DRENPA-3360 file (N, C-alpha, C; in nm, 2 decimals, always signed):
BEGIN
1 = XXXXXXXX = -0.97/+1.08/+4.62/-1.02/+1.18/+4.52/-0.90/+1.21/+4.39 ~ -0.93/+1.20/+4.30/-0.88/+1.15/+4.18/-0.78/+1.29/+4.15 ~ -0.66/+1.30/+4.10/-0.59/+1.48/+4.09/-0.58/+1.41/+3.95 ~ -0.52/+1.56/+3.88/-0.53/+1.54/+3.71/-0.38/+1.59/+3.68 ~ -0.33/+1.53/+3.61/-0.16/+1.53/+3.51/-0.16/+1.52/+3.37 ~ -0.13/+1.63/+3.32/-0.08/+1.60/+3.19/+0.04/+1.66/+3.16 ~ +0.13/+1.61/+3.04/+0.26/+1.68/+3.04/+0.31/+1.60/+2.90 ~ +0.35/+1.69/+2.80/+0.38/+1.72/+2.69/+0.54/+1.71/+2.67;
9 = XXXXXXXX = +0.61/+1.62/+2.59/+0.73/+1.63/+2.65/+0.84/+1.63/+2.47 ~ +0.87/+1.70/+2.47/+0.97/+1.69/+2.33/+1.11/+1.63/+2.35 ~ +1.08/+1.49/+2.26/+1.25/+1.45/+2.32/+1.33/+1.51/+2.20 ~ +1.47/+1.53/+2.20/+1.58/+1.59/+2.11/+1.66/+1.49/+2.06 ~ +1.74/+1.51/+1.96/+1.87/+1.49/+1.94/+1.96/+1.49/+2.05 ~ +1.94/+1.63/+2.05/+2.07/+1.75/+2.12/+2.02/+1.70/+2.25 ~ +1.96/+1.67/+2.31/+1.94/+1.61/+2.51/+1.99/+1.46/+2.47 ~ +2.07/+1.40/+2.37/+2.11/+1.24/+2.32/+2.01/+1.18/+2.31;
17 = XXXXXXXX = +1.93/+1.20/+2.28/+1.73/+1.12/+2.28/+1.76/+1.06/+2.19 ~ +1.69/+0.86/+2.16/+1.75/+0.80/+2.05/+1.58/+0.78/+2.09 ~ +1.52/+0.77/+1.96/+1.38/+0.75/+1.94/+1.32/+0.60/+1.91 ~ +1.46/+0.54/+1.90/+1.39/+0.38/+1.90/+1.43/+0.32/+2.09 ~ +1.55/+0.43/+2.14/+1.55/+0.32/+2.34/+1.45/+0.43/+2.39 ~ +1.37/+0.53/+2.36/+1.28/+0.58/+2.42/+1.17/+0.47/+2.36 ~ +1.13/+0.41/+2.30/+1.04/+0.33/+2.26/+1.04/+0.18/+2.32 ~ +1.16/+0.21/+2.33/+1.19/+0.07/+2.40/+1.14/+0.05/+2.56;
25 = XXXXXXXX = +1.20/+0.15/+2.60/+1.18/+0.17/+2.71/+1.01/+0.18/+2.76 ~ +0.97/+0.30/+2.68/+0.80/+0.28/+2.72/+0.73/+0.13/+2.74 ~ +0.76/+0.09/+2.59/+0.69/-0.06/+2.63/+0.75/-0.17/+2.62 ~ +0.88/-0.19/+2.73/+0.92/-0.28/+2.76/+0.96/-0.37/+2.68 ~ +0.99/-0.35/+2.54/+1.03/-0.46/+2.47/+1.15/-0.41/+2.42 ~ +1.24/-0.53/+2.37/+1.38/-0.53/+2.30/+1.33/-0.47/+2.17 ~ +1.42/-0.39/+2.12/+1.42/-0.31/+1.95/+1.54/-0.32/+1.91 ~ +1.58/-0.32/+1.79/+1.69/-0.30/+1.72/+1.73/-0.17/+1.67;
33 = XXXXXXXX = +1.81/-0.11/+1.70/+1.83/+0.03/+1.61/+1.91/+0.05/+1.55 ~ +1.86/+0.08/+1.37/+1.91/+0.08/+1.23/+2.04/+0.11/+1.27 ~ +2.03/+0.23/+1.31/+2.14/+0.34/+1.31/+2.22/+0.29/+1.35 ~ +2.25/+0.21/+1.44/+2.43/+0.17/+1.53/+2.39/+0.01/+1.50 ~ +2.29/-0.09/+1.49/+2.28/-0.15/+1.51/+2.29/-0.25/+1.63 ~ +2.23/-0.20/+1.73/+2.25/-0.24/+1.87/+2.07/-0.27/+1.90 ~ +2.06/-0.40/+1.97/+1.99/-0.39/+2.04/+1.92/-0.30/+2.14 ~ +1.81/-0.24/+2.15/+1.80/-0.16/+2.30/+1.69/-0.23/+2.39;
41 = XXXXXXXX = +1.74/-0.26/+2.47/+1.68/-0.37/+2.55/+1.67/-0.34/+2.67 ~ +1.51/-0.28/+2.74/+1.46/-0.22/+2.84/+1.48/-0.36/+2.94 ~ +1.46/-0.43/+2.90/+1.42/-0.60/+3.01/+1.57/-0.61/+3.12 ~ +1.61/-0.59/+3.04/+1.74/-0.58/+3.16/+1.73/-0.51/+3.27 ~ +1.68/-0.40/+3.25/+1.67/-0.33/+3.36/+1.46/-0.35/+3.48 ~ +1.46/-0.49/+3.41/+1.34/-0.59/+3.42/+1.20/-0.44/+3.48 ~ +1.18/-0.39/+3.35/+1.06/-0.28/+3.35/+0.94/-0.33/+3.37 ~ +0.91/-0.44/+3.47/+0.78/-0.46/+3.47/+0.65/-0.42/+3.48;
49 = XXXXXXXX = +0.65/-0.27/+3.49/+0.49/-0.21/+3.52/+0.45/-0.15/+3.40 ~ +0.45/-0.24/+3.25/+0.39/-0.19/+3.16/+0.26/-0.32/+3.11 ~ +0.18/-0.22/+3.16/+0.02/-0.32/+3.16/-0.02/-0.36/+2.98 ~ -0.02/-0.24/+2.88/-0.07/-0.25/+2.74/+0.02/-0.15/+2.69 ~ +0.05/-0.24/+2.57/+0.12/-0.12/+2.50/+0.04/-0.16/+2.32 ~ +0.03/-0.09/+2.23/-0.08/-0.08/+2.18/+0.00/+0.07/+2.06 ~ +0.00/+0.04/+1.93/+0.03/+0.15/+1.84/-0.10/+0.21/+1.76 ~ -0.10/+0.34/+1.78/-0.22/+0.40/+1.69/-0.18/+0.49/+1.58;
57 = XXXXXXXX = -0.28/+0.42/+1.46/-0.23/+0.49/+1.31/-0.10/+0.49/+1.25 ~ -0.02/+0.35/+1.31/+0.09/+0.30/+1.29/+0.12/+0.29/+1.07 ~ +0.04/+0.25/+1.03/+0.02/+0.28/+0.90/+0.05/+0.12/+0.90 ~ +0.05/+0.01/+0.98/+0.10/-0.12/+0.93/+0.22/-0.17/+1.00 ~ +0.32/-0.06/+1.07/+0.47/-0.07/+1.10/+0.45/-0.17/+1.20 ~ +0.55/-0.20/+1.26/+0.60/-0.25/+1.36/+0.63/-0.14/+1.42 ~ +0.66/-0.15/+1.58/+0.69/-0.07/+1.66/+0.84/-0.04/+1.60 ~ +0.93/-0.19/+1.58/+1.05/-0.13/+1.54/+1.10/-0.03/+1.46;
65 = XXXXXXXX = +1.00/-0.06/+1.37/+1.00/+0.00/+1.18/+0.98/+0.14/+1.22 ~ +0.88/+0.16/+1.30/+0.82/+0.32/+1.29/+0.91/+0.44/+1.37 ~ +0.98/+0.33/+1.48/+1.08/+0.44/+1.52/+1.20/+0.45/+1.51 ~ +1.22/+0.35/+1.39/+1.31/+0.39/+1.32/+1.32/+0.47/+1.18 ~ +1.25/+0.46/+1.12/+1.19/+0.52/+1.01/+1.20/+0.68/+1.05 ~ +1.17/+0.71/+1.20/+1.14/+0.82/+1.27/+1.29/+0.87/+1.27 ~ +1.35/+0.79/+1.33/+1.51/+0.81/+1.38/+1.58/+0.87/+1.21 ~ +1.52/+0.80/+1.12/+1.63/+0.82/+0.97/+1.56/+0.95/+0.91;
73 = XXXXXXXX = +1.41/+1.03/+0.93/+1.36/+1.11/+0.93/+1.41/+1.21/+0.97 ~ +1.43/+1.26/+1.07/+1.47/+1.33/+1.11/+1.67/+1.34/+1.15 ~ +1.70/+1.43/+1.06/+1.87/+1.39/+1.02/+1.94/+1.52/+1.10 ~ +1.91/+1.63/+1.15/+1.94/+1.71/+1.22/+2.03/+1.68/+1.35 ~ +2.10/+1.75/+1.41/+2.19/+1.72/+1.52/+2.09/+1.78/+1.66 ~ +1.98/+1.91/+1.61/+1.90/+1.91/+1.73/+1.72/+1.89/+1.68 ~ +1.73/+1.78/+1.59/+1.55/+1.70/+1.56/+1.52/+1.66/+1.72 ~ +1.36/+1.69/+1.71/+1.28/+1.61/+1.78/+1.29/+1.45/+1.71;
81 = XXXXXXXX = +1.31/+1.38/+1.80/+1.28/+1.27/+1.75/+1.18/+1.15/+1.80 ~ +1.10/+1.22/+1.91/+0.96/+1.21/+1.96/+0.92/+1.28/+2.02 ~ +0.81/+1.27/+2.06/+0.71/+1.35/+2.19/+0.58/+1.24/+2.23 ~ +0.62/+1.30/+2.40/+0.54/+1.21/+2.46/+0.44/+1.31/+2.53 ~ +0.35/+1.22/+2.51/+0.24/+1.26/+2.60/+0.22/+1.19/+2.77 ~ +0.19/+1.23/+2.86/+0.16/+1.18/+2.99/+0.05/+1.24/+3.06 ~ +0.00/+1.11/+3.05/-0.14/+1.19/+3.12/-0.18/+1.10/+3.22 ~ -0.20/+1.14/+3.37/-0.23/+1.04/+3.47/-0.40/+0.99/+3.49;
89 = XXXXXXXX = -0.41/+0.86/+3.49/-0.59/+0.84/+3.54/-0.58/+0.79/+3.65 ~ -0.72/+0.83/+3.69/-0.73/+0.80/+3.86/-0.72/+0.62/+3.87 ~ -0.69/+0.63/+3.98/-0.63/+0.50/+4.03/-0.80/+0.40/+4.08 ~ -0.87/+0.50/+4.04/-1.01/+0.43/+4.09/-1.05/+0.35/+3.99 ~ -1.05/+0.39/+3.90/-1.05/+0.34/+3.78/-0.98/+0.16/+3.78 ~ -1.02/+0.07/+3.71/-0.98/-0.07/+3.66/-0.88/-0.06/+3.55 ~ -0.81/-0.16/+3.53/-0.69/-0.18/+3.42/-0.79/-0.08/+3.26 ~ -0.90/-0.18/+3.29/-0.95/-0.23/+3.16/-1.01/-0.05/+3.11;
97 = XXXXXXXX = -1.03/-0.01/+3.22/-1.13/+0.15/+3.20/-1.00/+0.22/+3.15 ~ -0.86/+0.21/+3.22/-0.76/+0.31/+3.20/-0.71/+0.26/+3.05 ~ -0.71/+0.12/+3.01/-0.61/+0.13/+2.90/-0.75/+0.22/+2.76 ~ -0.87/+0.21/+2.79/-1.00/+0.22/+2.69/-0.98/+0.36/+2.72 ~ -0.98/+0.46/+2.80/-0.95/+0.56/+2.82/-0.83/+0.61/+2.74 ~ -0.68/+0.55/+2.74/-0.56/+0.61/+2.70/-0.62/+0.57/+2.54 ~ -0.66/+0.46/+2.51/-0.67/+0.47/+2.35/-0.80/+0.56/+2.30 ~ -0.87/+0.64/+2.33/-0.94/+0.74/+2.29/-0.90/+0.84/+2.32;
105 = XXXXX = -0.78/+0.90/+2.40/-0.71/+1.00/+2.38/-0.65/+0.97/+2.28 ~ -0.54/+0.85/+2.25/-0.49/+0.84/+2.17/-0.53/+0.89/+2.02 ~ -0.65/+0.81/+1.98/-0.70/+0.84/+1.86/-0.80/+0.97/+1.85 ~ -0.75/+1.06/+1.97/-0.81/+1.14/+1.90/-0.73/+1.29/+1.90 ~ -0.64/+1.24/+1.95/-0.53/+1.37/+1.90/-0.45/+1.39/+1.76;
% end
């Protein structure tokens, strides 16, 4: 039987969060952080369970550009640099069905 889980998280600078680092972790990609000119690279931790990544409404920006601009825009010490919506989808669905549902949810938000 499928169970339901939804959690919304706010990641703030006062918690020591960095939007580029968070995006690197979630996507499994290496991203350059313009703020400190370091490459955020989650691959060294071998995050191989990322099945699919896609930007919704990024206005043609790359993931690196999008999250670096978010970091630049929020400049207070307690700024919320990213919000995360975590949804558990039933394991009875195949990967394509879960991806399709995730995209539909993302576009609806």
